[in-house]
C-alpha positions as CSV (number, residue, x, y, z in Angstrom):
1,X,-14.2,128.6,-118.8
2,X,-17.2,129.8,-116.9
3,X,-19.5,130.5,-119.8
4,X,-22.3,128.0,-120.5
5,X,-21.8,127.2,-124.2
6,X,-24.7,124.6,-124.0
7,X,-27.0,127.6,-123.3
8,X,-25.6,129.4,-126.4
9,X,-26.1,126.1,-128.4
10,X,-29.8,125.8,-127.5
11,X,-30.6,129.4,-128.3
12,X,-28.7,129.1,-131.6
13,X,-30.5,125.9,-132.6
14,X,-34.0,127.0,-131.6
15,X,-33.4,130.7,-132.4
16,X,-35.5,131.4,-129.4
17,X,-34.5,132.5,-125.9
18,X,-37.8,131.3,-124.5
19,X,-37.5,127.8,-126.1
20,X,-33.9,127.5,-124.7
21,X,-35.1,128.5,-121.3
22,X,-37.8,125.9,-121.3
23,X,-35.4,123.2,-122.5
24,X,-32.8,124.1,-119.9
25,X,-35.3,124.7,-117.1
26,X,-34.1,128.2,-116.3
27,X,-35.7,131.6,-116.7
28,X,-35.7,133.5,-120.0
29,X,-34.0,136.4,-118.1
30,X,-31.1,134.1,-117.1
31,X,-30.7,132.9,-120.7
32,X,-30.6,136.5,-121.9
33,X,-28.1,137.5,-119.2
34,X,-25.8,134.6,-120.0
35,X,-25.8,135.3,-123.7
36,X,-24.9,139.0,-122.9
37,X,-22.0,137.8,-120.8
38,X,-20.8,135.6,-123.6
39,X,-21.1,138.3,-126.1
40,X,-19.2,140.7,-123.8
41,X,-16.5,138.1,-123.2
42,X,-16.0,137.5,-127.0
43,X,-16.5,141.2,-127.8
44,X,-18.9,140.1,-130.6
45,X,-22.7,140.2,-131.0
46,X,-23.8,136.6,-131.5
47,X,-27.5,137.2,-132.1
48,X,-29.7,139.8,-133.9
49,X,-32.7,140.3,-131.6
50,X,-36.1,141.4,-132.7
51,X,-39.5,141.3,-130.9
52,X,-40.6,138.1,-132.6
53,X,-37.4,136.1,-133.2
54,X,-33.7,135.8,-133.0
55,X,-31.1,135.4,-135.8
56,X,-27.5,134.4,-135.6
57,X,-24.9,136.9,-136.6
58,X,-22.0,135.7,-138.8
59,X,-19.9,135.5,-135.6
60,X,-22.7,133.5,-134.0
61,X,-22.7,131.1,-136.9
62,X,-18.9,130.6,-136.6
63,X,-19.2,129.8,-132.9
64,X,-22.1,127.4,-133.5
65,X,-20.0,125.5,-136.1
66,X,-17.4,124.9,-133.4
67,X,-19.8,124.2,-130.5
68,X,-22.2,121.8,-132.4
69,X,-19.6,119.0,-132.8
70,X,-18.7,119.3,-129.1
71,X,-22.3,119.1,-128.1
72,X,-22.7,116.0,-130.2
73,X,-19.7,114.4,-128.6
74,X,-21.0,115.2,-125.1
75,X,-24.4,113.7,-126.0
76,X,-22.7,110.6,-127.4
77,X,-20.6,110.2,-124.2
78,X,-23.7,110.6,-122.0
79,X,-25.6,108.0,-124.1
80,X,-22.7,105.6,-123.9
81,X,-22.6,105.9,-120.1
82,X,-26.4,105.4,-119.8
83,X,-26.2,102.3,-122.0
84,X,-23.4,100.9,-120.0
85,X,-25.3,101.5,-116.8
86,X,-28.3,99.6,-118.1
87,X,-26.3,96.4,-119.0
């Protein structure tokens, strides 16, 4: 699995390629390219792009419903490790 689903998650949550790029400290172009690769891999459009904002397609909403719990578990695991490290 070489696709960065965390990147998809941040675009989907913020509905902004630029906000996701700032959060992940990568260029907006890199975000856009990664999303295009993911859409090509899944053979589905995940976002409706316009000049001002981004919207999830129904397929994007389905993917987000599966990725969001995984992201929450990852965050919980990271926090648990950080807490254990401070004790």
